[in-house]
N, C-alpha and C positions, 0 to 999 in steps of 0.2 A: 487869395491876396496876400495874406499873410504866408501860405506855402511858399509864395514866389519869392519873397524877401527872404525867409528862411534858407531858399535855396540858394538865392546871390549872395548871403552872407555865409553860407559855407563855401561855395567856391572862390570866395575872396579870402577867404581863411588857409585854403589849399594853398592858391596862388602865393599867398603871405611865406608859406612853409616851405614851398620849393624855391621861394625866394632866397631861404636861409639856407638852403642846400642846394646849390647851384648846378654840381655836378653829379645830382641825382637822378640819373635820366628815366628809372620807374616812374617816380611819381611824376614828370611830368607830361608821361603817356598816359598813365590814369586820369590825370587831371583835364587832359585832351577828350579823353573816351566821355567824362563825366560832363562836359561842357559841350560836347559834340551831340549828346543825348538830352539835354537842354535846350536845344536849338542855337545855341551861341560858339557858330560856326568858326566869326573871327578870332575869338576866344581861344578856340582850340586850336587854331592852326600858330596862333603864337604862340601857345604852349608848346607845340610838335616843332618849333623851329628854333625854341629855344632847348629842348631837348635833343635835335637832333646835332646841335653846335657843340652839345656838352659831351655826346657820344662821340662825335668825330675828335674833338679835342684828347678826350681820353683813349680814345685805339678803341671805341666799342662800335659794336654792329649798328647802323643807323637805318636799317631794312624795316624794322617796325615803324619808324617816322618816317618815310619815303612812303611806304604802304597808306599809311593814314592818310599825308596828305595829298597823294593823288587821290585817294577815295574823296576827300572835300574838295578838293579842285582849288 
């Protein structure tokens, strides 16, 4: 039970970090991958959507976000 709490707290900290750097698309992709691996698909999708918007806004490739969103359904 403690391990799950540590994971949840770690993921929350990563989201806070990403919110401080909203244009960092790589961190959003990494966080989404971690959330997916811990079964938090809705949270992963939210991170992918934020990363996709940032990538498009900055003129960066959005394909990694699209591929992972498609995989998560």
